[in-house]
C-alpha positions as CSV (number, residue, x, y, z in Angstrom):
1,M,-65.9,-100.8,47.3
2,F,-64.7,-97.2,47.5
3,V,-67.2,-95.0,45.7
4,R,-66.4,-91.5,44.6
5,S,-68.9,-88.9,43.5
6,E,-68.7,-87.5,40.0
7,Q,-67.6,-84.2,41.7
8,E,-64.7,-86.0,43.5
9,Q,-63.7,-87.7,40.2
10,D,-63.6,-84.3,38.4
11,E,-61.4,-82.9,41.2
12,Q,-59.1,-85.9,40.8
13,A,-59.0,-85.3,37.1
14,R,-58.1,-81.6,37.7
15,I,-55.2,-82.7,39.9
16,L,-54.0,-85.2,37.3
17,E,-54.2,-82.6,34.5
18,D,-52.4,-80.0,36.5
19,E,-48.8,-80.1,35.2
20,T,-47.5,-77.8,37.9
21,Q,-47.7,-80.5,40.6
22,S,-46.4,-84.1,40.7
23,D,-49.2,-86.6,41.0
24,G,-47.1,-89.7,40.6
25,Y,-49.2,-91.2,37.9
26,T,-47.8,-92.5,34.6
27,G,-49.1,-95.0,32.1
28,V,-52.6,-96.6,32.5
29,V,-55.1,-94.9,34.8
30,I,-58.2,-96.9,35.7
31,N,-61.1,-95.2,37.6
32,S,-61.9,-97.0,40.8
33,V,-65.6,-96.9,40.5
34,P,-68.0,-98.0,37.7
35,W,-69.5,-94.9,36.3
36,K,-70.7,-93.9,32.9
37,K,-67.2,-92.9,31.7
38,A,-65.1,-95.5,33.5
39,Q,-62.6,-97.1,31.1
40,A,-58.9,-97.8,31.1
41,T,-57.2,-94.7,29.7
42,Q,-53.6,-94.0,28.6
43,V,-51.9,-90.8,29.8
44,H,-50.4,-88.7,26.9
45,T,-48.5,-85.5,27.0
46,V,-49.7,-82.9,24.5
47,R,-47.9,-79.6,24.0
48,L,-50.3,-76.7,23.2
49,T,-49.7,-73.1,22.5
50,D,-50.6,-70.7,25.4
51,V,-53.6,-69.5,23.4
52,Q,-54.8,-73.1,22.8
53,S,-54.4,-73.9,26.4
54,V,-56.4,-70.9,27.6
55,E,-59.2,-71.6,25.0
56,I,-59.5,-75.2,26.0
57,K,-59.6,-74.4,29.7
58,Q,-62.3,-71.7,29.0
59,L,-64.3,-74.2,26.9
60,A,-64.1,-76.8,29.7
61,Q,-65.3,-74.3,32.3
62,Q,-68.2,-73.2,30.1
63,R,-69.3,-76.8,29.5
64,K,-68.6,-77.8,33.1
65,Q,-66.2,-80.6,31.8
66,S,-62.6,-81.4,32.5
67,V,-59.9,-80.5,30.0
68,S,-59.4,-84.2,29.5
69,E,-63.0,-84.6,28.5
70,I,-62.7,-81.8,26.0
71,L,-59.5,-83.2,24.5
72,R,-61.0,-86.8,24.3
73,D,-64.1,-85.5,22.5
74,A,-61.8,-83.6,20.1
75,V,-59.7,-86.7,19.4
76,S,-62.8,-88.8,19.0
77,Y,-64.3,-86.3,16.5
78,Y,-61.0,-86.2,14.6
79,L,-60.7,-89.9,14.4
80,T,-64.3,-90.5,13.2
81,A,-64.1,-87.6,10.7
82,Q,-61.0,-89.2,8.9
83,P,-61.6,-91.3,5.8
84,A,-60.7,-94.9,6.3
85,S,-57.2,-95.6,4.9
86,S,-56.7,-98.5,2.5
């Protein structure tokens, strides 16, 4: 089994998040190693303002997380904060 370090996975995430280069990935992305955050994920395109983009990148750098992690955390927080619809 091919095993990547968490650092290598973060670098791969950075490449996948970089919209200035083609990575050839669309649809479902599955990490190749079992690690604490390994799950099947869907790729979504989100359009943010320039200010939002800069702020998210700064937050990710401060927290030593990827932009994807920051956005997943934000979506999870939003989804759990919403009242259940009837």
